[in-house]
N, CA, C and O atoms as a GROMACS GRO file, in nm:
protein
  604
    1MET      N    1  -4.943  -0.123  -6.874
    1MET     CA    2  -4.949  -0.137  -6.732
    1MET      C    3  -4.954  -0.284  -6.694
    1MET      O    4  -5.032  -0.360  -6.753
    2THR      N    5  -4.873  -0.326  -6.598
    2THR     CA    6  -4.871  -0.467  -6.557
    2THR      C    7  -4.955  -0.483  -6.431
    2THR      O    8  -4.961  -0.395  -6.345
    3GLN      N    9  -5.017  -0.595  -6.423
    3GLN     CA   10  -5.104  -0.623  -6.308
    3GLN      C   11  -5.022  -0.700  -6.204
    3GLN      O   12  -4.944  -0.787  -6.239
    4ASP      N   13  -5.042  -0.667  -6.075
    4ASP     CA   14  -4.974  -0.735  -5.964
    4ASP      C   15  -5.038  -0.873  -5.947
    4ASP      O   16  -5.159  -0.880  -5.930
    5PRO      N   17  -4.961  -0.985  -5.952
    5PRO     CA   18  -5.019  -1.120  -5.945
    5PRO      C   19  -5.082  -1.150  -5.807
    5PRO      O   20  -5.171  -1.235  -5.801
    6VAL      N   21  -5.041  -1.086  -5.699
    6VAL     CA   22  -5.093  -1.114  -5.565
    6VAL      C   23  -5.224  -1.039  -5.541
    6VAL      O   24  -5.309  -1.088  -5.468
    7GLY      N   25  -5.240  -0.929  -5.599
    7GLY     CA   26  -5.359  -0.847  -5.580
    7GLY      C   27  -5.319  -0.706  -5.552
    7GLY      O   28  -5.200  -0.673  -5.547
    8PRO      N   29  -5.418  -0.622  -5.532
    8PRO     CA   30  -5.385  -0.482  -5.502
    8PRO      C   31  -5.304  -0.472  -5.374
    8PRO      O   32  -5.320  -0.553  -5.283
    9ARG      N   33  -5.218  -0.374  -5.366
    9ARG     CA   34  -5.130  -0.357  -5.251
    9ARG      C   35  -5.206  -0.325  -5.122
    9ARG      O   36  -5.165  -0.368  -5.014
   10HIS      N   37  -5.314  -0.252  -5.132
   10HIS     CA   38  -5.386  -0.215  -5.010
   10HIS      C   39  -5.453  -0.336  -4.945
   10HIS      O   40  -5.480  -0.330  -4.825
   11ALA      N   41  -5.480  -0.443  -5.014
   11ALA     CA   42  -5.542  -0.563  -4.957
   11ALA      C   43  -5.442  -0.639  -4.871
   11ALA      O   44  -5.483  -0.706  -4.776
   12ARG      N   45  -5.314  -0.632  -4.902
   12ARG     CA   46  -5.213  -0.704  -4.825
   12ARG      C   47  -5.199  -0.649  -4.683
   12ARG      O   48  -5.163  -0.725  -4.594
   13THR      N   49  -5.226  -0.526  -4.660
   13THR     CA   50  -5.209  -0.467  -4.528
   13THR      C   51  -5.320  -0.508  -4.431
   13THR      O   52  -5.306  -0.484  -4.311
   14LEU      N   53  -5.429  -0.567  -4.476
   14LEU     CA   54  -5.539  -0.607  -4.389
   14LEU      C   55  -5.512  -0.739  -4.317
   14LEU      O   56  -5.575  -0.767  -4.216
   15ARG      N   57  -5.419  -0.820  -4.368
   15ARG     CA   58  -5.388  -0.947  -4.303
   15ARG      C   59  -5.308  -0.921  -4.175
   15ARG      O   60  -5.209  -0.849  -4.178
   16PRO      N   61  -5.352  -0.980  -4.061
   16PRO     CA   62  -5.277  -0.956  -3.937
   16PRO      C   63  -5.142  -1.025  -3.941
   16PRO      O   64  -5.128  -1.136  -3.995
   17SER      N   65  -5.045  -0.961  -3.886
   17SER     CA   66  -4.913  -1.022  -3.880
   17SER      C   67  -4.909  -1.123  -3.766
   17SER      O   68  -4.997  -1.123  -3.680
   18VAL      N   69  -4.810  -1.208  -3.768
   18VAL     CA   70  -4.797  -1.312  -3.666
   18VAL      C   71  -4.777  -1.252  -3.527
   18VAL      O   72  -4.826  -1.308  -3.430
   19ALA      N   73  -4.709  -1.142  -3.515
   19ALA     CA   74  -4.682  -1.080  -3.385
   19ALA      C   75  -4.801  -0.998  -3.335
   19ALA      O   76  -4.812  -0.974  -3.215
   20ARG      N   77  -4.890  -0.957  -3.423
   20ARG     CA   78  -5.001  -0.871  -3.384
   20ARG      C   79  -5.106  -0.949  -3.303
   20ARG      O   80  -5.162  -0.894  -3.208
   21VAL      N   81  -5.133  -1.073  -3.337
   21VAL     CA   82  -5.236  -1.152  -3.267
   21VAL      C   83  -5.200  -1.174  -3.120
   21VAL      O   84  -5.283  -1.145  -3.034
   22PRO      N   85  -5.080  -1.223  -3.086
   22PRO     CA   86  -5.047  -1.236  -2.944
   22PRO      C   87  -5.046  -1.103  -2.870
   22PRO      O   88  -5.080  -1.096  -2.752
   23ALA      N   89  -5.006  -0.997  -2.939
   23ALA     CA   90  -5.004  -0.865  -2.875
   23ALA      C   91  -5.146  -0.822  -2.841
   23ALA      O   92  -5.169  -0.767  -2.734
   24LEU      N   93  -5.241  -0.845  -2.930
   24LEU     CA   94  -5.380  -0.810  -2.903
   24LEU      C   95  -5.438  -0.895  -2.790
   24LEU      O   96  -5.511  -0.844  -2.705
   25VAL      N   97  -5.407  -1.024  -2.789
   25VAL     CA   98  -5.454  -1.112  -2.681
   25VAL      C   99  -5.395  -1.068  -2.548
   25VAL      O  100  -5.467  -1.061  -2.448
   26LEU      N  101  -5.266  -1.038  -2.545
   26LEU     CA  102  -5.201  -0.993  -2.421
   26LEU      C  103  -5.260  -0.861  -2.373
   26LEU      O  104  -5.281  -0.844  -2.253
   27THR      N  105  -5.287  -0.770  -2.462
   27THR     CA  106  -5.350  -0.644  -2.425
   27THR      C  107  -5.488  -0.666  -2.365
   27THR      O  108  -5.524  -0.603  -2.266
   28GLY      N  109  -5.564  -0.757  -2.424
   28GLY     CA  110  -5.696  -0.788  -2.371
   28GLY      C  111  -5.690  -0.850  -2.232
   28GLY      O  112  -5.768  -0.814  -2.144
   29VAL      N  113  -5.598  -0.943  -2.211
   29VAL     CA  114  -5.583  -1.007  -2.080
   29VAL      C  115  -5.539  -0.905  -1.976
   29VAL      O  116  -5.593  -0.904  -1.865
   30LEU      N  117  -5.442  -0.821  -2.007
   30LEU     CA  118  -5.396  -0.720  -1.913
   30LEU      C  119  -5.506  -0.620  -1.879
   30LEU      O  120  -5.518  -0.577  -1.764
   31THR      N  121  -5.586  -0.583  -1.978
   31THR     CA  122  -5.698  -0.492  -1.953
   31THR      C  123  -5.800  -0.558  -1.861
   31THR      O  124  -5.852  -0.493  -1.770
   32LEU      N  125  -5.829  -0.685  -1.883
   32LEU     CA  126  -5.923  -0.758  -1.798
   32LEU      C  127  -5.871  -0.768  -1.654
   32LEU      O  128  -5.947  -0.748  -1.559
   33LEU      N  129  -5.743  -0.799  -1.638
   33LEU     CA  130  -5.684  -0.809  -1.503
   33LEU      C  131  -5.684  -0.673  -1.432
   33LEU      O  132  -5.716  -0.666  -1.313
   34ALA      N  133  -5.649  -0.568  -1.502
   34ALA     CA  134  -5.648  -0.435  -1.441
   34ALA      C  135  -5.790  -0.392  -1.402
   34ALA      O  136  -5.809  -0.332  -1.297
   35SER      N  137  -5.887  -0.423  -1.486
   35SER     CA  138  -6.026  -0.389  -1.453
   35SER      C  139  -6.074  -0.467  -1.332
   35SER      O  140  -6.143  -0.412  -1.246
   36GLY      N  141  -6.039  -0.596  -1.324
   36GLY     CA  142  -6.078  -0.677  -1.208
   36GLY      C  143  -6.013  -0.628  -1.080
   36GLY      O  144  -6.079  -0.622  -0.976
   37ALA      N  145  -5.885  -0.593  -1.086
   37ALA     CA  146  -5.816  -0.541  -0.968
   37ALA      C  147  -5.877  -0.410  -0.923
   37ALA      O  148  -5.891  -0.386  -0.803
   38ALA      N  149  -5.912  -0.324  -1.017
   38ALA     CA  150  -5.974  -0.196  -0.982
   38ALA      C  151  -6.111  -0.218  -0.919
   38ALA      O  152  -6.148  -0.148  -0.825
   39ALA      N  153  -6.187  -0.314  -0.970
   39ALA     CA  154  -6.320  -0.343  -0.913
   39ALA      C  155  -6.308  -0.397  -0.771
   39ALA      O  156  -6.385  -0.358  -0.684
   40VAL      N  157  -6.211  -0.485  -0.746
   40VAL     CA  158  -6.190  -0.538  -0.611
   40VAL      C  159  -6.148  -0.426  -0.516
   40VAL      O  160  -6.199  -0.416  -0.404
   41TYR      N  161  -6.057  -0.341  -0.560
   41TYR     CA  162  -6.011  -0.229  -0.478
   41TYR      C  163  -6.127  -0.137  -0.443
   41TYR      O  164  -6.144  -0.099  -0.326
   42LEU      N  165  -6.206  -0.101  -0.541
   42LEU     CA  166  -6.319  -0.010  -0.515
   42LEU      C  167  -6.423  -0.074  -0.425
   42LEU      O  168  -6.486  -0.005  -0.344
   43ASP      N  169  -6.444  -0.206  -0.438
   43ASP     CA  170  -6.539  -0.275  -0.351
   43ASP      C  171  -6.489  -0.275  -0.206
   43ASP      O  172  -6.566  -0.246  -0.115
   44LEU      N  173  -6.362  -0.306  -0.186
   44LEU     CA  174  -6.306  -0.306  -0.050
   44LEU      C  175  -6.306  -0.166   0.009
   44LEU      O  176  -6.337  -0.149   0.127
   45ARG      N  177  -6.272  -0.069  -0.071
   45ARG     CA  178  -6.269   0.070  -0.022
   45ARG      C  179  -6.409   0.117   0.014
   45ARG      O  180  -6.426   0.196   0.107
   46GLY      N  181  -6.509   0.071  -0.057
   46GLY     CA  182  -6.647   0.108  -0.029
   46GLY      C  183  -6.699   0.048   0.101
   46GLY      O  184  -6.797   0.097   0.156
   47GLN      N  185  -6.635  -0.057   0.150
   47GLN     CA  186  -6.679  -0.123   0.273
   47GLN      C  187  -6.617  -0.060   0.398
   47GLN      O  188  -6.652  -0.099   0.509
   48ILE      N  189  -6.528   0.035   0.381
   48ILE     CA  190  -6.463   0.100   0.495
   48ILE      C  191  -6.546   0.219   0.540
   48ILE      O  192  -6.578   0.307   0.460
   49ASP      N  193  -6.581   0.219   0.668
   49ASP     CA  194  -6.653   0.333   0.724
   49ASP      C  195  -6.552   0.433   0.779
   49ASP      O  196  -6.461   0.395   0.854
   50VAL      N  197  -6.568   0.558   0.743
   50VAL     CA  198  -6.477   0.662   0.788
   50VAL      C  199  -6.555   0.759   0.875
   50VAL      O  200  -6.664   0.803   0.838
   51SER      N  201  -6.500   0.792   0.990
   51SER     CA  202  -6.564   0.887   1.081
   51SER      C  203  -6.469   1.004   1.104
   51SER      O  204  -6.350   0.985   1.126
   52ASP      N  205  -6.523   1.122   1.098
   52ASP     CA  206  -6.443   1.242   1.122
   52ASP      C  207  -6.440   1.268   1.273
   52ASP      O  208  -6.543   1.302   1.332
   53VAL      N  209  -6.324   1.252   1.335
   53VAL     CA  210  -6.310   1.274   1.479
   53VAL      C  211  -6.230   1.401   1.509
   53VAL      O  212  -6.189   1.423   1.623
   54SER      N  213  -6.209   1.482   1.408
   54SER     CA  214  -6.127   1.602   1.429
   54SER      C  215  -6.192   1.695   1.531
   54SER      O  216  -6.120   1.770   1.599
   55GLY      N  217  -6.324   1.693   1.545
   55GLY     CA  218  -6.390   1.777   1.643
   55GLY      C  219  -6.369   1.729   1.786
   55GLY      O  220  -6.393   1.804   1.880
   56LEU      N  221  -6.324   1.606   1.803
   56LEU     CA  222  -6.302   1.551   1.936
   56LEU      C  223  -6.160   1.575   1.986
   56LEU      O  224  -6.133   1.559   2.105
   57VAL      N  225  -6.071   1.614   1.898
   57VAL     CA  226  -5.931   1.634   1.933
   57VAL      C  227  -5.906   1.782   1.957
   57VAL      O  228  -5.943   1.867   1.876
   58LEU      N  229  -5.842   1.811   2.069
   58LEU     CA  230  -5.810   1.951   2.100
   58LEU      C  231  -5.687   1.994   2.023
   58LEU      O  232  -5.589   1.919   2.014
   59ALA      N  233  -5.690   2.112   1.968
   59ALA     CA  234  -5.576   2.163   1.894
   59ALA      C  235  -5.457   2.188   1.987
   59ALA      O  236  -5.343   2.157   1.951
   60THR      N  237  -5.483   2.242   2.105
   60THR     CA  238  -5.378   2.265   2.203
   60THR      C  239  -5.424   2.205   2.335
   60THR      O  240  -5.544   2.206   2.364
   61PRO      N  241  -5.332   2.153   2.415
   61PRO     CA  242  -5.373   2.094   2.542
   61PRO      C  243  -5.435   2.198   2.634
   61PRO      O  244  -5.398   2.316   2.632
   62ARG      N  245  -5.530   2.153   2.713
   62ARG     CA  246  -5.592   2.243   2.811
   62ARG      C  247  -5.489   2.278   2.918
   62ARG      O  248  -5.393   2.205   2.939
   63ALA      N  249  -5.511   2.390   2.985
   63ALA     CA  250  -5.418   2.436   3.089
   63ALA      C  251  -5.418   2.341   3.208
   63ALA      O  252  -5.316   2.326   3.275
   64ASP      N  253  -5.531   2.275   3.236
   64ASP     CA  254  -5.538   2.186   3.352
   64ASP      C  255  -5.496   2.043   3.318
   64ASP      O  256  -5.497   1.956   3.405
   65ALA      N  257  -5.460   2.017   3.192
   65ALA     CA  258  -5.421   1.881   3.152
   65ALA      C  259  -5.282   1.850   3.206
   65ALA      O  260  -5.191   1.933   3.200
   66THR      N  261  -5.267   1.730   3.258
   66THR     CA  262  -5.137   1.686   3.309
   66THR      C  263  -5.073   1.594   3.207
   66THR      O  264  -5.143   1.519   3.138
   67THR      N  265  -4.943   1.598   3.198
   67THR     CA  266  -4.871   1.513   3.104
   67THR      C  267  -4.791   1.406   3.176
   67THR      O  268  -4.720   1.329   3.112
   68ALA      N  269  -4.801   1.400   3.308
   68ALA     CA  270  -4.725   1.301   3.383
   68ALA      C  271  -4.785   1.162   3.361
   68ALA      O  272  -4.906   1.147   3.345
   69ALA      N  273  -4.700   1.062   3.362
   69ALA     CA  274  -4.744   0.924   3.347
   69ALA      C  275  -4.823   0.883   3.470
   69ALA      O  276  -4.798   0.932   3.580
   70PRO      N  277  -4.919   0.793   3.453
   70PRO     CA  278  -4.995   0.749   3.570
   70PRO      C  279  -4.904   0.675   3.667
   70PRO      O  280  -4.800   0.621   3.628
   71GLY      N  281  -4.943   0.672   3.792
   71GLY     CA  282  -4.862   0.606   3.894
   71GLY      C  283  -4.856   0.455   3.872
   71GLY      O  284  -4.953   0.395   3.826
   72ASP      N  285  -4.744   0.396   3.905
   72ASP     CA  286  -4.725   0.251   3.892
   72ASP      C  287  -4.688   0.196   4.028
   72ASP      O  288  -4.574   0.211   4.072
   73PRO      N  289  -4.784   0.133   4.098
   73PRO     CA  290  -4.754   0.082   4.231
   73PRO      C  291  -4.650  -0.030   4.232
   73PRO      O  292  -4.592  -0.062   4.336
   74PHE      N  293  -4.626  -0.091   4.116
   74PHE     CA  294  -4.529  -0.201   4.108
   74PHE      C  295  -4.401  -0.158   4.036
   74PHE      O  296  -4.330  -0.242   3.981
   75ALA      N  297  -4.371  -0.029   4.035
   75ALA     CA  298  -4.252   0.022   3.965
   75ALA      C  299  -4.127  -0.049   4.016
   75ALA      O  300  -4.108  -0.065   4.136
   76GLY      N  301  -4.044  -0.091   3.921
   76GLY     CA  302  -3.920  -0.159   3.955
   76GLY      C  303  -3.935  -0.310   3.967
   76GLY      O  304  -3.835  -0.381   3.970
   77ASP      N  305  -4.057  -0.359   3.976
   77ASP     CA  306  -4.080  -0.504   3.987
   77ASP      C  307  -4.130  -0.558   3.854
   77ASP      O  308  -4.215  -0.497   3.789
   78ALA      N  309  -4.078  -0.673   3.813
   78ALA     CA  310  -4.129  -0.739   3.694
   78ALA      C  311  -4.269  -0.793   3.724
   78ALA      O  312  -4.300  -0.827   3.838
   79MET      N  313  -4.352  -0.799   3.620
   79MET     CA  314  -4.489  -0.847   3.639
   79MET      C  315  -4.520  -0.955   3.536
   79MET      O  316  -4.473  -0.951   3.423
   80ASN      N  317  -4.600  -1.052   3.578
   80ASN     CA  318  -4.657  -1.150   3.488
   80ASN      C  319  -4.808  -1.131   3.492
   80ASN      O  320  -4.868  -1.132   3.599
   81VAL      N  321  -4.868  -1.114   3.374
   81VAL     CA  322  -5.012  -1.090   3.364
   81VAL      C  323  -5.072  -1.200   3.278
   81VAL      O  324  -5.024  -1.226   3.168
   82LEU      N  325  -5.177  -1.264   3.328
   82LEU     CA  326  -5.248  -1.365   3.252
   82LEU      C  327  -5.369  -1.300   3.186
   82LEU      O  328  -5.454  -1.243   3.255
   83VAL      N  329  -5.376  -1.307   3.054
   83VAL     CA  330  -5.485  -1.248   2.978
   83VAL      C  331  -5.565  -1.361   2.916
   83VAL      O  332  -5.511  -1.445   2.843
   84MET      N  333  -5.696  -1.364   2.945
   84MET     CA  334  -5.781  -1.470   2.891
   84MET      C  335  -5.902  -1.410   2.822
   84MET      O  336  -5.968  -1.322   2.876
   85GLY      N  337  -5.930  -1.458   2.702
   85GLY     CA  338  -6.051  -1.419   2.630
   85GLY      C  339  -6.154  -1.529   2.646
   85GLY      O  340  -6.120  -1.644   2.675
   86THR      N  341  -6.279  -1.495   2.627
   86THR     CA  342  -6.385  -1.593   2.644
   86THR      C  343  -6.457  -1.620   2.514
   86THR      O  344  -6.461  -1.535   2.424
   87ASP      N  345  -6.514  -1.739   2.504
   87ASP     CA  346  -6.590  -1.781   2.389
   87ASP      C  347  -6.733  -1.800   2.433
   87ASP      O  348  -6.770  -1.907   2.482
   88LEU      N  349  -6.814  -1.698   2.416
   88LEU     CA  350  -6.954  -1.704   2.456
   88LEU      C  351  -7.032  -1.770   2.342
   88LEU      O  352  -7.023  -1.726   2.228
   89ARG      N  353  -7.108  -1.873   2.373
   89ARG     CA  354  -7.184  -1.944   2.271
   89ARG      C  355  -7.324  -1.884   2.260
   89ARG      O  356  -7.423  -1.945   2.302
   90ASP      N  357  -7.332  -1.765   2.204
   90ASP     CA  358  -7.463  -1.705   2.180
   90ASP      C  359  -7.521  -1.765   2.052
   90ASP      O  360  -7.458  -1.850   1.989
   91ALA      N  361  -7.639  -1.721   2.014
   91ALA     CA  362  -7.707  -1.780   1.898
   91ALA      C  363  -7.623  -1.770   1.771
   91ALA      O  364  -7.627  -1.860   1.687
   92GLU      N  365  -7.548  -1.662   1.757
   92GLU     CA  366  -7.467  -1.643   1.637
   92GLU      C  367  -7.352  -1.744   1.631
   92GLU      O  368  -7.319  -1.794   1.524
   93ASN      N  369  -7.291  -1.774   1.746
   93ASN     CA  370  -7.177  -1.865   1.748
   93ASN      C  371  -7.218  -2.012   1.751
   93ASN      O  372  -7.136  -2.098   1.718
   94VAL      N  373  -7.342  -2.043   1.792
   94VAL     CA  374  -7.386  -2.183   1.798
   94VAL      C  375  -7.380  -2.245   1.659
   94VAL      O  376  -7.343  -2.361   1.645
   95ALA      N  377  -7.417  -2.168   1.558
   95ALA     CA  378  -7.413  -2.220   1.421
   95ALA      C  379  -7.272  -2.255   1.378
   95ALA      O  380  -7.252  -2.347   1.298
   96LEU      N  381  -7.173  -2.183   1.429
   96LEU     CA  382  -7.034  -2.207   1.390
   96LEU      C  383  -6.966  -2.314   1.474
   96LEU      O  384  -6.897  -2.401   1.420
   97ALA      N  385  -6.985  -2.310   1.606
   97ALA     CA  386  -6.906  -2.395   1.695
   97ALA      C  387  -6.988  -2.498   1.770
   97ALA      O  388  -6.931  -2.579   1.844
   98GLY      N  389  -7.118  -2.498   1.755
   98GLY     CA  390  -7.200  -2.594   1.829
   98GLY      C  391  -7.243  -2.536   1.962
   98GLY      O  392  -7.190  -2.436   2.009
   99GLU      N  393  -7.341  -2.602   2.023
   99GLU     CA  394  -7.397  -2.552   2.148
   99GLU      C  395  -7.317  -2.603   2.268
   99GLU      O  396  -7.274  -2.718   2.270
  100ALA      N  397  -7.297  -2.516   2.365
  100ALA     CA  398  -7.226  -2.552   2.488
  100ALA      C  399  -7.276  -2.460   2.599
  100ALA      O  400  -7.305  -2.343   2.575
  101GLU      N  401  -7.286  -2.513   2.718
  101GLU     CA  402  -7.328  -2.433   2.832
  101GLU      C  403  -7.214  -2.345   2.880
  101GLU      O  404  -7.098  -2.386   2.878
  102GLY      N  405  -7.246  -2.224   2.922
  102GLY     CA  406  -7.147  -2.135   2.981
  102GLY      C  407  -7.048  -2.081   2.880
  102GLY      O  408  -7.073  -2.082   2.759
  103MET      N  409  -6.934  -2.034   2.932
  103MET     CA  410  -6.832  -1.976   2.846
  103MET      C  411  -6.706  -2.061   2.855
  103MET      O  412  -6.683  -2.130   2.954
  104ARG      N  413  -6.626  -2.056   2.751
  104ARG     CA  414  -6.500  -2.130   2.745
  104ARG      C  415  -6.386  -2.030   2.722
  104ARG      O  416  -6.406  -1.920   2.673
  105SER      N  417  -6.268  -2.073   2.760
  105SER     CA  418  -6.150  -1.990   2.734
  105SER      C  419  -6.119  -1.997   2.586
  105SER      O  420  -6.099  -2.105   2.530
  106ASP      N  421  -6.115  -1.881   2.520
  106ASP     CA  422  -6.089  -1.876   2.377
  106ASP      C  423  -5.942  -1.850   2.348
  106ASP      O  424  -5.882  -1.914   2.262
  107THR      N  425  -5.885  -1.756   2.420
  107THR     CA  426  -5.745  -1.718   2.402
  107THR      C  427  -5.681  -1.703   2.539
  107THR      O  428  -5.740  -1.644   2.630
  108THR      N  429  -5.562  -1.754   2.554
  108THR     CA  430  -5.488  -1.735   2.678
  108THR      C  431  -5.348  -1.687   2.642
  108THR      O  432  -5.280  -1.747   2.559
  109MET      N  433  -5.306  -1.576   2.705
  109MET     CA  434  -5.173  -1.522   2.682
  109MET      C  435  -5.109  -1.490   2.816
  109MET      O  436  -5.175  -1.439   2.907
  110LEU      N  437  -4.984  -1.520   2.828
  110LEU     CA  438  -4.906  -1.484   2.946
  110LEU      C  439  -4.813  -1.370   2.905
  110LEU      O  440  -4.730  -1.386   2.815
  111VAL      N  441  -4.828  -1.256   2.972
  111VAL     CA  442  -4.749  -1.137   2.940
  111VAL      C  443  -4.649  -1.113   3.053
  111VAL      O  444  -4.689  -1.102   3.169
  112HIS      N  445  -4.522  -1.105   3.020
  112HIS     CA  446  -4.417  -1.072   3.117
  112HIS      C  447  -4.370  -0.930   3.087
  112HIS      O  448  -4.320  -0.903   2.978
  113VAL      N  449  -4.386  -0.840   3.184
  113VAL     CA  450  -4.345  -0.700   3.169
  113VAL      C  451  -4.221  -0.679   3.253
  113VAL      O  452  -4.219  -0.713   3.371
  114ALA      N  453  -4.117  -0.623   3.194
  114ALA     CA  454  -3.990  -0.601   3.264
  114ALA      C  455  -4.008  -0.499   3.376
  114ALA      O  456  -4.096  -0.414   3.370
  115GLY      N  457  -3.925  -0.509   3.477
  115GLY     CA  458  -3.932  -0.420   3.591
  115GLY      C  459  -3.911  -0.274   3.554
  115GLY      O  460  -3.972  -0.186   3.615
  116ASP      N  461  -3.826  -0.247   3.456
  116ASP     CA  462  -3.804  -0.108   3.415
  116ASP      C  463  -3.904  -0.063   3.308
  116ASP      O  464  -3.896   0.050   3.259
  117ARG      N  465  -3.997  -0.149   3.273
  117ARG     CA  466  -4.107  -0.122   3.178
  117ARG      C  467  -4.059  -0.086   3.037
  117ARG      O  468  -4.130  -0.018   2.963
  118THR      N  469  -3.939  -0.129   3.000
  118THR     CA  470  -3.888  -0.098   2.867
  118THR      C  471  -3.922  -0.207   2.765
  118THR      O  472  -3.909  -0.183   2.645
  119TRP      N  473  -3.963  -0.324   2.809
  119TRP     CA  474  -3.998  -0.432   2.717
  119TRP      C  475  -4.098  -0.528   2.782
  119TRP      O  476  -4.114  -0.532   2.904
  120ALA      N  477  -4.163  -0.604   2.696
  120ALA     CA  478  -4.258  -0.706   2.741
  120ALA      C  479  -4.250  -0.824   2.646
  120ALA      O  480  -4.222  -0.809   2.528
  121GLU      N  481  -4.275  -0.943   2.700
  121GLU     CA  482  -4.281  -1.064   2.620
  121GLU      C  483  -4.419  -1.125   2.636
  121GLU      O  484  -4.475  -1.124   2.745
  122VAL      N  485  -4.473  -1.177   2.527
  122VAL     CA  486  -4.606  -1.238   2.530
  122VAL      C  487  -4.596  -1.380   2.476
  122VAL      O  488  -4.538  -1.402   2.369
  123VAL      N  489  -4.652  -1.474   2.549
  123VAL     CA  490  -4.661  -1.612   2.504
  123VAL      C  491  -4.809  -1.644   2.488
  123VAL      O  492  -4.885  -1.633   2.584
  124SER      N  493  -4.849  -1.682   2.368
  124SER     CA  494  -4.988  -1.717   2.341
  124SER      C  495  -5.004  -1.868   2.353
  124SER      O  496  -4.926  -1.944   2.297
  125ILE      N  497  -5.106  -1.909   2.426
  125ILE     CA  498  -5.134  -2.050   2.445
  125ILE      C  499  -5.267  -2.079   2.375
  125ILE      O  500  -5.372  -2.042   2.426
  126PRO      N  501  -5.264  -2.144   2.260
  126PRO     CA  502  -5.388  -2.169   2.185
  126PRO      C  503  -5.485  -2.258   2.264
  126PRO      O  504  -5.443  -2.344   2.341
  127ARG      N  505  -5.614  -2.234   2.242
  127ARG     CA  506  -5.717  -2.310   2.310
  127ARG      C  507  -5.709  -2.458   2.276
  127ARG      O  508  -5.736  -2.543   2.361
  128ASP      N  509  -5.672  -2.490   2.157
  128ASP     CA  510  -5.673  -2.629   2.112
  128ASP      C  511  -5.546  -2.705   2.147
  128ASP      O  512  -5.520  -2.810   2.090
  129SER      N  513  -5.467  -2.654   2.240
  129SER     CA  514  -5.344  -2.724   2.278
  129SER      C  515  -5.368  -2.805   2.405
  129SER      O  516  -5.296  -2.788   2.504
  130LEU      N  517  -5.467  -2.893   2.402
  130LEU     CA  518  -5.497  -2.979   2.516
  130LEU      C  519  -5.393  -3.090   2.522
  130LEU      O  520  -5.346  -3.139   2.420
  131VAL      N  521  -5.358  -3.130   2.642
  131VAL     CA  522  -5.260  -3.237   2.661
  131VAL      C  523  -5.316  -3.339   2.758
  131VAL      O  524  -5.407  -3.309   2.836
  132GLU      N  525  -5.262  -3.458   2.754
  132GLU     CA  526  -5.302  -3.560   2.850
  132GLU      C  527  -5.234  -3.534   2.983
  132GLU      O  528  -5.117  -3.495   2.987
  133LEU      N  529  -5.306  -3.554   3.092
  133LEU     CA  530  -5.251  -3.535   3.225
  133LEU      C  531  -5.225  -3.672   3.286
  133LEU      O  532  -5.319  -3.748   3.308
  134PRO      N  533  -5.100  -3.704   3.315
  134PRO     CA  534  -5.070  -3.835   3.374
  134PRO      C  535  -5.105  -3.836   3.522
  134PRO      O  536  -5.134  -3.731   3.581
  135GLU      N  537  -5.103  -3.951   3.581
  135GLU     CA  538  -5.125  -3.965   3.726
  135GLU      C  539  -5.011  -3.895   3.799
  135GLU      O  540  -4.894  -3.911   3.763
  136CYS      N  541  -5.046  -3.816   3.902
  136CYS     CA  542  -4.944  -3.740   3.975
  136CYS      C  543  -4.963  -3.758   4.126
  136CYS      O  544  -5.072  -3.790   4.174
  137ALA      N  545  -4.855  -3.735   4.199
  137ALA     CA  546  -4.862  -3.740   4.345
  137ALA      C  547  -4.927  -3.612   4.395
  137ALA      O  548  -4.892  -3.503   4.350
  138LEU      N  549  -5.021  -3.624   4.488
  138LEU     CA  550  -5.089  -3.510   4.548
  138LEU      C  551  -5.018  -3.468   4.676
  138LEU      O  552  -4.953  -3.551   4.739
  139PRO      N  553  -5.030  -3.340   4.715
  139PRO     CA  554  -4.962  -3.294   4.837
  139PRO      C  555  -5.006  -3.372   4.962
  139PRO      O  556  -4.927  -3.385   5.055
  140GLY      N  557  -5.129  -3.422   4.966
  140GLY     CA  558  -5.178  -3.494   5.084
  140GLY      C  559  -5.135  -3.638   5.088
  140GLY      O  560  -5.168  -3.709   5.183
  141GLY      N  561  -5.062  -3.685   4.988
  141GLY     CA  562  -5.013  -3.822   4.988
  141GLY      C  563  -5.084  -3.913   4.890
  141GLY      O  564  -5.034  -4.022   4.863
  142GLY      N  565  -5.195  -3.874   4.835
  142GLY     CA  566  -5.268  -3.958   4.739
  142GLY      C  567  -5.215  -3.940   4.598
  142GLY      O  568  -5.112  -3.876   4.577
  143ARG      N  569  -5.288  -3.996   4.503
  143ARG     CA  570  -5.251  -3.986   4.361
  143ARG      C  571  -5.371  -3.933   4.283
  143ARG      O  572  -5.485  -3.971   4.310
  144SER      N  573  -5.345  -3.847   4.187
  144SER     CA  574  -5.453  -3.797   4.101
  144SER      C  575  -5.484  -3.899   3.992
  144SER      O  576  -5.401  -3.984   3.960
  145LYS      N  577  -5.602  -3.889   3.935
  145LYS     CA  578  -5.640  -3.976   3.826
  145LYS      C  579  -5.585  -3.919   3.695
  145LYS      O  580  -5.584  -3.797   3.676
  146PRO      N  581  -5.540  -4.004   3.605
  146PRO     CA  582  -5.497  -3.952   3.473
  146PRO      C  583  -5.620  -3.903   3.397
  146PRO      O  584  -5.729  -3.959   3.409
  147ARG      N  585  -5.600  -3.797   3.318
  147ARG     CA  586  -5.709  -3.740   3.240
  147ARG      C  587  -5.664  -3.721   3.097
  147ARG      O  588  -5.551  -3.680   3.070
  148THR      N  589  -5.754  -3.752   3.005
  148THR     CA  590  -5.721  -3.735   2.862
  148THR      C  591  -5.785  -3.609   2.805
  148THR      O  592  -5.740  -3.559   2.702
  149THR      N  593  -5.890  -3.556   2.871
  149THR     CA  594  -5.952  -3.430   2.827
  149THR      C  595  -5.969  -3.341   2.948
  149THR      O  596  -5.966  -3.388   3.061
  150LEU      N  597  -5.985  -3.214   2.924
  150LEU     CA  598  -6.001  -3.119   3.033
  150LEU      C  599  -6.146  -3.076   3.051
  150LEU      O  600  -6.174  -2.987   3.131
  151PHE      N  601  -6.239  -3.138   2.978
  151PHE     CA  602  -6.381  -3.098   2.989
  151PHE      C  603  -6.450  -3.185   3.091
  151PHE      O  604  -6.570  -3.169   3.115
   0.00000   0.00000   0.00000
């Protein structure tokens, strides 16, 4: 009987191949990423409050319910609507934005609604879009003072 110079055959199979190490590392990284994504998903899903409102919805409309659209006193006329939000500086907001008396305009939007009510356009005017006001002629004949701030 001749002896194998390298050693027993079963010992050779224990050495990892060159391709096996990167495959194991890649498997570990992918498992870690999938576990992290699942944890983030479950955390976000756990923060959602769900309320069952099926008891508030009628299965069939009541007999006295009307389906007609509400009246529009301005039907046929285009409308421009100015929508303004306010920035109330309560105790919670003082820490974020600083203290200020009263309320400030937070959001301003100009909404144009078509006369036939089939479309609307909205232009948002950010609060931080302050501009310098140059000197201007007044209707009474005088001149206004230029202003660099609106406060």
